[in-house]
C-alpha positions, 0 to 999 in steps of 0.5 A, a space after each residue: 459048575 453050579 458051585 462056581 455060579 452060586 459063589 459068583 452070585 453070592 459075591 455079587 449079592 454081598 457087593 450089592 448089599 454093601 453098596 446099598 448100605 454105604 449109600 444109606 450111610 452117606 445119605 444119613 450123614 448129609 441129612 444130619 448135617 443139613 437138618 439144622 439148616 433146614 429147620 432154620 430156613 423153615 422156621 427162623 429166617 422169616 424174622 432173622 436176616 444175617 444182620 442180626 448175627 453181626 449187630 453189636 448188641 447180639 444176645 448170643 455171646 458164647 456157645 451156651 448163650 447161643 443154645 439158650 437163644 435157639 431154645 428160647 426162640 423155638 419155644 416162643 414160636 411153639 415149635 417144640 423142638 427136641 434137644 437134637 433139633 436145638 443142637 443141630 440149629 445151634 451147630 448150623 448157626 455157630 458154623 455159619 456165623 459165630 464160630 464159638 469154641 
């Protein structure tokens, strides 16, 4: 009888751990996906409205120049973003406005 209860408790513990692990994994995916948008909304949107992305003389004309512009402006603002931060904001802008390959 004791072995049966221990086995059931062990199985419950394993399921509990798996559920917690999957919840953290799902939260990490959401966090990574939303990081570029969060950085942009906190640091860039004050000066950039949506019209800046549709104007005829836009400075970002392809993926490389988009990365360069994000890097340029974060540096000008003194943000000291990591390469990952620059990449996340670039990805957000590309998905939302540009759609460069």
